[in-house]
N, C-alpha and C positions, 0 to 999 in steps of 0.2 A: 255934413252929417256923418259921424263916424261911430266907433265903438263906445265913445264917451256918452252916447245916449243911454239913459237908464230909465227903467219903469218897473213898477211892481209886476206888471204882466209883460212878458216878452211878446214881440210881434210875430205874426205869421208872414212868411215871405212867399210871394207868388212869382214864379219864374216862367218866362216864355221867350221865344225868339223875337217876338215883336209885340203887337198890341192885342193879339188874339186871346191871351189869357185874361183879358178884362171880362170875358164872358164868365169865367170861373170866379174871378174876384167878386163880381156882382153877387153871385149866389153865396159865396163864402161869407161875405159881409152880413147878409141877411141871417145866416145861421150862427154867426159868431160876433154879435154886436159889441161884446166886451173887449174884443181884441183889436189892436192896431195892425195895420197891414203895410208891407213894403212891396211895391210892384217893381220887378226888375225885367227890363226888356233888353235882350242882347241884339239890339238893332244893328250894331257894328258887324255882327255875323249873319244877319238875316239876308236871304232865307236859308234855313238849314237843309232843305231838300236836296240841294246840289252839292253839299259837302261830301268829301271822302270820310269814311267812318272813323279812322284812327285820329286824324287831326281834329275832328269835331269832338270826339270823346275827350281828348286832351284839353281842348278849349273849355268845355263845360266843367270838367273837374277843377281846372285852374280858376275859373270864375267863382265857383262855389267856395274855394279856399279863401278867396278874398272877401266874399260876402259873409261867410261865417265869422271871420275875424272882425269885420266891421260892425255887424248887426246882431250876432248871436241869437237868431230867431228861435222861437219855441218849436216851430215845424216849418217845413217847406212844401208847398204845392208846386210840383213840376207840371205846369199847365201847357205842356207841349208833347204831343204824341211822339214826334221824331226824337226829341231829346231823351224822353224817358225810355222808350223802347230800345234806344241805342245805348244810353249811358246810365240807366237806372241801377244796374248791378254794380257798375264801377263807382257810382256815387255812394251806394250803401257800403261798399267795401272800403272806400277811402275815408268815409265819415261814419263809422259804425255807431257812434253815440247820438246821431242826428235822426230826426223823424222826417221821413219823406212820404208824401202822398203823390203817387204817380198818376199819369194819364195814359191810358191805353185804349185802343179802339174798342167800342162798346159792342163787341161781337156776341158775347154771351146773352145780354138782354135782347139783342136783335134776333138771335136764334129762338129765344123763348117766345117772342111776340109774333114772328112771321106766320102768316097763314098760307102763303103761296109756296114757301120754301126757297124763294128767290130773294137774296139779300145782296146789296152792294155796299162796299166800304169805300167811301170817298176820302182820300188821304193825300199826303205828299208822296213823291216818289221814294223818299227815304223810309217812310213808314211802311209803304207797300212791300219793299224788298226785305224788310227785317224778318228774320226767323221767328222773332217774338210774335209777330202778327200771324204768321202761318201756324205757329203752335196754338194760338188762341182759336183759330178756325178748327184745327184738328181736335182740340179738347172740348169745344163747346158747340161747334156748328158743323160737325161731320155729316149730319143728315141733310144739310142745306146746300144749295148751290150758291156759293159766295163769289161774287166778282169783285176783284180788287182794282180800283181805279186810282191811279196816281197822277195828280194834276201838277203840272209844272208852274201854273200861273195863278191859281185861285187864291193862294195866300196873299200874293201881292195885290190882287184885285180887291180882296177883302179889306186890306189896309187902306187902299185908296178910297174905297166906298165909305168906310167909317169916318174918313176925314172929309167926306162931303164931295168927292169927285164922282163924275158920272161914269157909268159902265156901259159897254156895248152889249146888248142882249145876245147878239150872235156869238160874241166871244165867250160869254158865260156859258151859253148853251153848248158850245163846242167842248167845254171842259166837263160838263155833267152828263152829256148825252150817253156815254158808255155805261152809265149806271143803270140805264133802263133796258131790261131784258124781257122780251116777250117769247116764251118758250113753251111749246106743247099746250097752249091754251092758258098758261099761267103767266103772270107778270110780276116783276119786282114790286114788293110792297113796303120794303124798308130800306132806307139808305142811311148808313152810319156816317155821321160827320166826324171823321177821325183826324180832325185838325181843329184846334180851338178857334182859329180864325173863321172857319166856315159858317158857324151860326150867325155871324153878322150878315150873311147873304141869304139866310133861310127864306125870307119873304120873296127875294128874287128867284130863288130856286123853285118855290111853290108856284110862282106865276108862270115860269117857263116850262115846268115839268109837263111831259106829254100825257101823264095821268097822275092822279093823287097817290102820294106815298107818304110814309111816316119818316120824317127827317129826324134821326135820333141824335139829340144833343146831350153829351155826357156831363155838362157843367154842373147840374144839380146833384148828380150822383157823386161827383168828385168832391163837391162841397160837403155833402153828408158824410163822406168818409173822413174828411178833414175834421169835422165836428166830433166824430167818434174818437179820433186820435188826440185831439187837443183838449185838455181838461177844461171843463166849465167851472169858472170861479163865480159862485153865487154872490150877487150884490156888488160885483166889481164894476167900476166905471170905465168907460172907454178912455184909454190913456192918451195924454198929450204927447206930441213929438214924433208921431208916426204918420201913417197915411200919406206917403210920398212915393214917387216913382224915380227909378234910376235907369238911365239909358246908357248903354255901354259906349255908344258913339260920343256921348257928351254933348250932342248937338241935335236934339229933337227939333223938328221944324215947327213953325207957328201953329199949324192946324193940329199937330199932335199935342202940343202944349195946351191948346184950348180944350181938346178932348180930355186930357188928364184933369184939367181944372173942373170940367163938367162932371167928372167922376169923384170930385172932392179930393184929388191928389195934387200935392205940390211937386215940383221937379227938384230933385237933389243932384248935386254935382257928382259925376262919375269918377271920383278921385280915390278909387279903391285899389288895394293891392290885388293883383291877378286879373285886372281888367285888360283885355286884349282888344285893341282897336284894329 
């Protein structure tokens, strides 16, 4: 599948480091039923949390150069906090005529909803260390006590879980335990899920949490923003030829292929210019 694909309506491209962006894709499809979608997983580069910043920026920009040449999407949802907080400015600079919908930690709505004033942001190490994240806290949550929790392992755990593998409760708890703060008679009441992989584990988190909290999933808000940006074509029918997934490794495993099929996505070959394995 290449740039030869044509349709009256251009597709929306959803990009993530792995399969976490499926949480956003699911919501976007509900709000944009007339659009075809292309899901791109940079599984050859997964996980992004351990990358140095400059090589990862270069990789992401290079990938998008190939993706735009091949698919010419109407808009792109960057369904990855690490990718967008790091490379969002670079992408918009490199491709000024393209529409990007970014994913950033939902710190503003968390600050608006908290009653205790204690908010945690559960993210990857890369998102935690970004100046972008700290700027969000300064701008929207300066009156709150915000704890940043960077997990090295949860994204991998979420990928394994959604493929049907069992998780060890103690290992999951070790990753989320720092989110729970009990301070001066108040407790954390909101945890921001600042990685699109994490909502897959939300039910596990709820079961293991030492007390109830609001696990804030940004997927619906991202999809609403995409709907605002992508024009609605009244009466348009869902186009043929889209609704497929591209994996940069070119080698998604059997369980991943089954998952994509369950989402109504076929697997396309990763024969794109700019794909770096």
